[in-house]
C-alpha positions as CSV (number, residue, x, y, z in Angstrom):
1,M,105.0,85.1,-245.5
2,K,103.3,85.7,-242.2
3,K,100.7,87.9,-243.9
4,F,100.1,85.2,-246.6
5,L,99.5,82.5,-243.9
6,A,97.3,84.8,-241.9
7,S,95.2,85.5,-245.0
8,I,94.7,81.7,-245.6
9,V,93.8,81.1,-241.9
10,F,91.3,83.9,-241.9
11,S,89.7,82.6,-245.1
12,L,89.4,79.1,-243.7
13,I,87.6,80.4,-240.6
14,L,85.2,82.2,-242.9
15,F,84.5,79.1,-244.9
16,S,84.0,76.9,-241.8
17,N,81.4,79.3,-240.4
18,T,79.5,79.6,-243.7
19,T,76.0,78.2,-244.0
20,F,74.3,77.2,-247.2
21,A,70.7,76.9,-248.4
22,N,69.4,73.9,-250.5
23,P,72.7,72.2,-251.2
24,V,73.0,69.2,-253.5
25,P,72.5,66.3,-251.0
26,L,75.6,64.3,-251.9
27,R,78.5,66.6,-253.0
28,G,82.2,66.1,-253.2
29,V,85.3,65.0,-255.0
30,I,85.9,61.8,-257.0
31,E,89.5,60.8,-257.5
32,G,88.7,59.2,-260.8
33,F,91.4,60.3,-263.2
34,Y,94.0,58.3,-265.1
35,G,97.7,58.8,-264.3
36,K,99.6,59.5,-261.1
37,E,97.4,59.0,-258.0
38,W,97.3,61.4,-255.1
39,T,99.4,60.6,-252.1
40,F,98.0,59.7,-248.6
41,E,99.0,63.2,-247.4
42,E,97.1,64.8,-250.2
43,R,94.0,62.7,-249.7
44,A,94.1,63.5,-245.9
45,D,94.4,67.2,-246.8
46,L,91.4,66.9,-249.1
47,M,89.2,65.6,-246.2
48,N,90.0,68.8,-244.3
49,F,89.3,70.9,-247.5
50,C,86.0,69.2,-247.9
51,R,85.0,70.0,-244.3
52,L,85.9,73.6,-244.7
53,H,83.9,73.9,-247.9
54,N,80.9,71.9,-246.8
55,L,81.5,69.0,-249.1
56,N,80.4,65.7,-247.6
57,A,81.8,63.0,-249.8
58,Y,85.0,61.6,-251.4
59,V,85.0,58.8,-253.9
60,Y,88.1,56.6,-254.1
61,A,88.3,55.5,-257.7
62,P,91.8,56.1,-259.1
63,K,91.8,54.6,-262.6
64,D,95.4,53.4,-262.4
65,D,95.1,51.7,-259.0
66,P,95.4,48.1,-260.2
67,Y,93.2,46.8,-257.4
68,H,90.4,49.2,-258.3
69,R,90.1,48.2,-262.0
70,N,92.5,45.7,-263.7
71,K,93.0,43.5,-260.6
72,W,89.7,44.1,-259.0
73,R,89.4,40.5,-257.8
74,K,92.7,40.7,-255.9
75,P,92.6,41.8,-252.3
76,Y,94.4,44.9,-251.3
77,P,97.8,44.3,-249.6
78,S,97.6,44.7,-245.8
79,S,99.8,47.9,-246.0
80,Q,97.3,49.5,-248.4
81,I,94.4,48.5,-246.2
82,E,96.0,50.0,-243.2
83,E,96.5,53.3,-245.2
84,L,92.9,53.2,-246.3
85,K,91.8,52.7,-242.7
86,K,93.6,55.8,-241.6
87,L,92.1,57.7,-244.4
88,V,88.6,56.6,-243.6
89,E,89.1,57.7,-240.0
90,I,90.3,61.1,-241.2
91,A,87.2,61.3,-243.5
92,N,84.9,60.4,-240.7
93,S,86.4,62.9,-238.3
94,N,85.8,65.6,-241.0
95,G,82.2,64.6,-241.6
96,V,83.1,63.2,-245.1
97,R,81.6,60.0,-246.5
98,F,84.4,57.8,-247.8
99,V,82.9,56.1,-250.9
100,F,84.9,53.0,-251.9
101,A,84.6,52.4,-255.7
102,I,85.4,49.3,-257.7
103,S,85.4,49.1,-261.5
104,P,85.0,45.4,-262.4
105,G,83.5,45.8,-265.8
106,L,86.6,44.8,-267.8
107,D,86.0,41.1,-267.2
108,L,83.1,40.7,-264.8
109,N,80.9,37.6,-265.4
110,Y,77.1,38.1,-265.2
111,S,75.7,34.6,-265.4
112,G,76.5,31.0,-264.4
113,K,79.1,29.7,-261.8
114,K,81.6,32.4,-262.7
115,A,79.1,35.1,-261.9
116,D,78.6,33.6,-258.5
117,E,82.3,33.5,-258.0
118,D,82.8,37.1,-259.1
119,L,80.1,38.2,-256.6
120,K,82.0,36.4,-253.9
121,F,85.2,38.2,-254.9
122,L,83.4,41.5,-254.8
123,M,81.9,40.9,-251.4
124,R,85.3,39.9,-250.0
125,K,86.7,43.2,-251.2
126,I,83.8,45.1,-249.8
127,D,84.0,43.2,-246.5
128,A,87.6,44.1,-246.1
129,V,86.9,47.9,-246.4
130,Y,83.6,47.6,-244.4
131,N,85.7,46.3,-241.6
132,I,87.8,49.5,-241.6
133,G,84.8,51.8,-241.5
134,V,83.6,52.2,-245.1
135,R,79.8,52.5,-245.4
136,N,79.4,53.9,-248.9
137,F,80.2,51.9,-252.1
138,A,80.2,52.4,-255.8
139,I,80.4,50.1,-258.8
140,F,81.5,51.7,-262.1
141,F,81.0,50.3,-265.6
142,D,82.5,53.3,-267.5
143,D,85.2,53.2,-270.2
144,L,84.5,49.7,-271.4
145,K,84.5,50.5,-275.1
146,D,86.9,49.0,-277.6
147,K,89.2,51.0,-279.9
148,N,86.3,51.5,-282.4
149,G,84.0,53.0,-279.7
150,N,81.8,49.9,-279.4
151,H,80.9,47.8,-276.3
152,R,79.1,44.5,-275.8
153,E,77.7,45.2,-272.4
154,D,74.2,44.0,-271.5
155,G,72.2,46.7,-269.6
156,K,69.8,44.3,-268.0
157,K,72.5,42.0,-266.8
158,Q,74.5,44.8,-265.3
159,A,71.4,46.2,-263.6
160,E,70.5,42.8,-262.2
161,F,74.0,42.3,-260.9
162,L,73.9,45.7,-259.1
163,N,70.5,44.9,-257.7
164,K,71.8,41.5,-256.4
165,L,74.8,43.2,-254.8
166,Q,72.6,45.9,-253.3
167,D,70.3,43.3,-251.7
168,K,73.3,41.3,-250.4
169,L,74.8,44.4,-248.8
170,A,71.5,45.3,-247.2
171,A,71.1,41.8,-245.8
172,R,74.6,41.5,-244.5
173,Y,74.9,45.0,-243.2
174,G,72.2,47.2,-241.9
175,D,74.1,50.5,-242.1
176,V,75.3,50.8,-245.7
177,E,74.1,53.5,-248.0
178,P,72.6,52.8,-251.5
179,L,75.1,52.0,-254.2
180,I,76.4,54.6,-256.6
181,T,77.1,53.5,-260.2
182,V,78.2,54.7,-263.6
183,P,76.7,52.8,-266.6
184,T,78.7,52.0,-269.7
185,E,76.6,54.5,-271.7
186,Y,77.0,57.4,-269.2
187,Y,76.6,60.5,-271.4
188,R,73.5,61.4,-273.3
189,L,74.8,61.3,-276.9
190,D,75.9,57.7,-276.2
191,M,72.5,56.8,-274.7
192,V,70.6,57.6,-277.9
193,N,71.1,56.7,-281.5
194,G,71.3,59.1,-284.5
195,R,67.5,59.4,-284.6
196,G,67.2,60.3,-280.9
197,K,65.9,56.9,-279.8
198,V,67.2,55.5,-276.6
199,K,69.6,52.6,-277.2
200,N,68.8,49.1,-276.0
201,Y,71.6,49.1,-273.4
202,T,70.5,52.3,-271.7
203,E,66.8,51.3,-271.9
204,D,67.4,48.0,-270.3
205,F,69.8,49.3,-267.6
206,A,67.4,52.1,-266.6
207,A,64.3,49.8,-266.6
208,N,65.8,47.1,-264.4
209,L,68.0,49.1,-262.0
210,N,66.9,49.4,-258.3
211,Q,65.4,52.9,-257.9
212,N,67.6,53.5,-254.8
213,I,70.9,53.1,-256.7
214,I,72.4,56.5,-257.6
215,V,73.3,56.8,-261.3
216,L,76.0,59.3,-262.3
217,Y,75.9,61.2,-265.6
218,T,78.5,63.4,-267.3
219,G,76.3,65.5,-269.7
220,E,76.0,65.5,-273.5
221,G,79.5,64.1,-273.7
222,V,82.3,62.8,-271.5
223,V,83.7,66.3,-271.2
224,C,81.3,68.9,-272.3
225,D,80.6,72.6,-272.1
226,G,78.1,72.5,-269.3
227,I,74.8,70.7,-268.7
228,S,71.7,72.7,-269.5
229,E,68.5,72.3,-267.6
230,E,66.9,70.9,-270.8
231,D,69.7,68.3,-271.3
232,F,69.5,67.3,-267.7
233,Q,65.8,66.9,-267.9
234,A,66.1,64.8,-271.0
235,A,68.6,62.5,-269.2
236,R,66.4,62.3,-266.1
237,K,63.5,61.4,-268.3
238,I,65.4,58.5,-269.9
239,Y,66.1,57.1,-266.4
240,G,62.8,58.0,-264.8
241,R,64.7,59.3,-261.7
242,D,66.9,62.1,-260.5
243,L,70.5,61.7,-261.5
244,G,73.8,62.5,-260.0
245,I,76.6,64.2,-261.9
246,W,80.2,63.1,-262.5
247,W,81.7,66.4,-263.6
248,N,84.9,66.1,-265.6
249,Y,86.5,69.5,-264.6
250,P,89.2,70.3,-263.6
251,V,90.5,66.8,-264.7
252,N,93.1,67.1,-267.4
253,D,94.2,63.5,-268.0
254,Y,92.8,63.6,-271.6
255,S,94.9,66.6,-272.7
256,L,97.6,64.3,-274.2
257,T,100.4,66.0,-276.0
258,A,102.6,64.6,-278.7
259,G,105.1,63.7,-276.0
260,G,102.5,61.6,-274.1
261,N,102.1,64.1,-271.3
262,R,98.6,63.8,-269.7
263,N,98.7,67.0,-267.7
264,A,100.3,69.6,-270.0
265,K,97.5,72.1,-269.5
266,L,96.2,73.0,-266.1
267,A,92.4,73.6,-265.6
268,L,92.4,76.6,-263.3
269,G,89.0,78.0,-264.0
270,A,85.7,77.9,-262.1
271,I,83.0,75.2,-262.3
272,E,80.2,76.6,-264.5
273,K,77.1,75.9,-266.6
274,L,75.5,73.2,-264.4
275,P,71.8,72.7,-263.6
276,A,70.4,74.5,-260.6
277,Q,67.7,71.9,-259.7
278,N,67.0,68.2,-259.2
279,V,70.7,67.2,-258.9
280,Q,70.9,64.2,-256.6
281,A,74.6,64.1,-256.2
282,I,77.7,65.8,-257.8
283,F,81.3,64.7,-257.8
284,F,84.1,66.8,-259.3
285,N,86.9,64.9,-261.0
286,P,90.1,66.8,-260.4
287,M,93.6,66.9,-261.8
288,S,96.5,64.8,-260.5
289,Q,97.9,68.2,-259.5
290,F,96.3,68.2,-256.1
291,Q,97.0,71.7,-254.8
292,L,96.1,73.5,-258.1
293,S,92.8,71.4,-258.3
294,K,91.6,73.3,-255.2
295,I,90.8,76.4,-257.3
296,A,88.1,74.7,-259.3
297,L,87.1,72.4,-256.4
298,A,86.4,75.4,-254.2
299,T,84.2,76.9,-256.8
300,G,82.5,73.6,-257.2
301,A,81.7,73.6,-253.5
302,D,80.1,77.0,-253.8
303,Y,78.0,75.7,-256.7
304,A,77.0,72.5,-254.9
305,N,76.1,74.3,-251.7
306,A,73.9,76.9,-253.5
307,P,73.2,75.9,-257.1
308,E,70.5,78.5,-257.7
309,S,72.5,81.6,-256.6
310,Y,76.0,80.5,-257.7
311,D,78.1,83.0,-259.7
312,A,81.2,81.3,-261.3
313,E,83.3,84.5,-261.7
314,I,82.6,85.8,-258.2
315,S,83.4,82.4,-256.7
316,W,86.6,82.1,-258.8
317,N,87.9,85.5,-257.6
318,K,87.0,84.8,-254.0
319,N,88.6,81.4,-253.8
320,I,91.9,82.4,-255.5
321,E,92.1,85.3,-253.0
322,A,91.4,82.9,-250.1
323,Q,93.9,80.3,-251.3
324,Y,96.8,82.5,-252.5
325,G,96.7,85.6,-250.3
326,R,99.4,88.1,-251.2
327,V,100.1,86.5,-254.6
328,A,96.4,86.2,-255.5
329,D,96.5,88.9,-258.2
330,A,99.4,87.2,-259.9
331,M,97.7,83.8,-259.7
332,K,94.5,85.3,-261.2
333,I,96.5,86.5,-264.2
334,F,98.2,83.2,-264.7
335,A,95.1,81.1,-264.0
336,S,93.0,83.2,-266.4
337,H,95.2,82.0,-269.3
338,S,94.8,78.4,-268.3
339,R,91.1,77.6,-267.8
340,H,89.6,76.2,-271.0
341,M,90.1,72.6,-271.9
342,E,89.4,71.4,-275.4
343,N,90.4,68.8,-278.0
344,N,88.7,67.1,-280.8
345,W,86.1,65.5,-278.5
346,A,86.1,67.5,-275.3
347,K,85.3,71.0,-274.4
348,C,84.9,72.5,-270.9
349,G,85.8,75.4,-268.7
350,P,85.7,79.2,-269.1
351,V,87.5,80.7,-272.1
352,D,91.1,81.7,-271.5
353,A,91.9,85.4,-270.9
354,P,88.9,86.9,-272.7
355,E,90.1,90.5,-272.2
356,F,93.5,89.7,-273.6
357,E,92.0,87.8,-276.6
358,A,89.6,90.7,-277.4
359,A,92.4,93.4,-277.2
360,A,94.8,91.2,-279.2
361,Q,92.3,90.5,-282.0
362,F,91.3,94.1,-282.3
363,I,95.0,95.0,-282.8
364,I,95.5,92.2,-285.3
365,S,92.4,93.3,-287.2
366,S,93.5,96.9,-287.2
367,A,97.0,96.1,-288.4
368,R,95.6,93.9,-291.2
369,T,93.3,96.6,-292.5
370,G,95.6,99.5,-291.8
371,R,93.5,101.2,-289.1
372,S,95.2,103.0,-286.2
373,Y,95.1,101.5,-282.8
374,N,96.4,102.2,-279.3
375,P,98.7,99.4,-278.0
376,A,98.7,100.6,-274.4
377,E,96.0,98.2,-273.0
378,L,97.6,95.1,-274.5
379,S,101.1,96.2,-273.6
380,R,99.9,96.6,-270.0
381,M,98.4,93.1,-270.0
382,I,101.6,91.6,-271.4
383,D,103.7,93.3,-268.7
384,E,101.3,91.9,-266.1
385,M,101.8,88.4,-267.5
386,D,105.5,88.7,-267.3
387,K,105.4,90.1,-263.8
388,A,102.9,87.5,-262.6
389,A,105.1,84.6,-263.8
390,D,108.1,86.1,-261.9
391,I,106.1,86.6,-258.7
392,L,104.7,83.1,-258.7
393,L,108.0,81.4,-259.6
394,K,109.6,83.3,-256.7
395,N,106.9,83.0,-254.0
396,L,104.9,79.8,-254.5
397,T,105.8,77.1,-251.9
398,P,107.6,74.1,-253.3
399,Q,104.5,71.9,-253.2
400,Y,102.6,74.3,-255.3
401,L,105.5,75.2,-257.6
402,A,106.1,71.5,-258.3
403,E,102.7,71.3,-259.9
404,C,103.0,74.3,-262.3
405,K,106.6,75.3,-262.8
406,P,106.8,74.2,-266.5
407,Q,103.6,76.1,-267.2
408,L,104.8,79.3,-265.4
409,E,108.1,79.2,-267.3
410,Q,106.1,78.7,-270.5
411,F,103.8,81.6,-269.5
412,K,106.9,83.9,-269.2
413,R,108.1,82.8,-272.7
414,I,104.7,83.5,-274.1
415,A,104.6,87.0,-272.5
416,Q,108.1,87.8,-273.9
417,A,107.0,86.6,-277.4
418,D,103.8,88.7,-277.1
419,R,105.9,91.7,-276.3
420,L,108.0,91.1,-279.4
421,A,104.8,90.5,-281.5
422,L,103.4,93.9,-280.4
423,K,106.6,95.6,-281.1
424,S,106.7,93.9,-284.6
425,L,103.2,95.2,-285.4
426,Q,104.1,98.7,-284.4
427,N,107.3,98.6,-286.5
428,K,105.5,96.7,-289.3
429,T,108.2,94.2,-289.6
430,L,109.0,91.0,-287.7
431,D,111.5,91.2,-284.9
432,A,114.4,88.9,-285.5
433,N,113.9,87.2,-282.2
434,L,110.2,86.4,-282.5
435,K,110.3,83.3,-284.7
436,P,113.2,81.7,-282.7
437,L,111.3,82.3,-279.4
438,R,108.1,80.9,-280.9
439,K,110.1,77.8,-281.9
440,E,111.3,77.5,-278.3
441,I,107.7,77.8,-277.0
442,S,106.7,74.9,-279.4
443,K,109.5,72.8,-278.0
444,Y,108.1,73.1,-274.5
445,E,104.5,72.5,-275.5
446,K,105.1,68.8,-274.8
447,S,104.9,69.6,-271.1
448,A,103.2,73.0,-270.9
449,I,100.3,74.4,-272.8
450,L,98.2,77.5,-272.0
451,S,96.3,80.4,-273.6
452,E,96.1,78.7,-277.0
453,K,93.4,81.1,-278.4
454,A,94.6,84.2,-276.6
455,A,98.2,85.0,-275.9
456,L,99.6,82.2,-278.0
457,K,97.3,83.0,-280.9
458,F,98.4,86.7,-280.9
459,I,102.0,85.5,-281.5
460,D,101.0,83.2,-284.4
461,D,98.6,85.8,-285.9
462,T,101.4,88.4,-285.9
463,I,103.9,86.1,-287.5
464,N,101.4,85.1,-290.2
465,L,100.3,88.6,-290.9
466,L,103.8,90.1,-291.2
467,D,105.2,87.1,-293.1
468,V,102.5,87.6,-295.7
469,K,103.2,91.3,-296.0
470,K,106.9,90.6,-296.3
471,K,106.4,88.1,-299.1
472,R,104.3,90.7,-301.0
């Protein structure tokens, strides 16, 4: 244990003494996910993490904080203000800008007496946190669509409201930074129609918004497989300004299972496929699993500090070694099987266990066509999976284990089933225990998912192949 702690301390010293060239000006973490919020202790820990990794901003925007979104007009209770005050002090002591965000778009009024009243409500809320040291503010208009994917927002009215608020803040306080915002149409495929023409909302919002206000953008989609230089340039052209990025990785609140679990799959990969130039700001949206988010967040810090020279794989290996010390090798094996996030509308993160997938598919293909194959490499990887699960279940501290125990136990089941699958292929008949074990894995998928296209697929491919041969 002493060696493990010494390794972490040494790594932190290295990070704190690292210098970077041409970093993204505003770079940090946005607590912008749905579901269980981070605790005060976790947020305080994040401020130290940001300092060590040369991140300079934290955006407070938890979707399920009622005073952030649904009850935005209501003042925070005094106890919560006191907690925020302590957090702002910790942020300031670590050189981190505390950005206080409000999402009033669900029922904000843009004209008439009610609009004036809403602006007063908003200013009271801002005044309260200004008085505890906040100097950076954000107003978000995201996620305002109905169940059919439509919204009735007026881009010009939203922009004019933000401009009025910006002017009011500048007049009242001389030391606040420009606002940060997310428009209602915040990804590029939502900004344009089927013919590629910019939609009225986005055109009006972009044309009327104060040039100093920072606009955040998520890419082609809400959660997408990177932002190419061409895509980013196209979005910048629409707005006529440099944009910031709200990057939805490693957030996993959209990976809903049949049981309603938002966090069944952990995003343990590296930040990747982001533009190297003209990024005004970048905020990484994490998981509710605070400790495990640090893998991706640390790689995101490497990217944000040196976009042009960033190497995702090198960063991923380096940061797992720094964070996990003597159990780093086991963590790499486990994390490699839980990196890629995908559903019918989202896709992000490095592919899961590509070496395992390639070896498994070669064996399946060989078994299907009757070619000979050597099972040694895949057998070794399965043994490493099983061993890695045991090491992590035994050696991770309680706060880390609490965030991934279901997934580690599922990882061990999958490894055991993979071993039975490989044995079945060698014997050319299904092992009697394989189907029951696969059924048990399915039962636990309500709370733990990983390696869907690699280790899990090998099990399913084996069962399908040998079942077909048996029926013949």
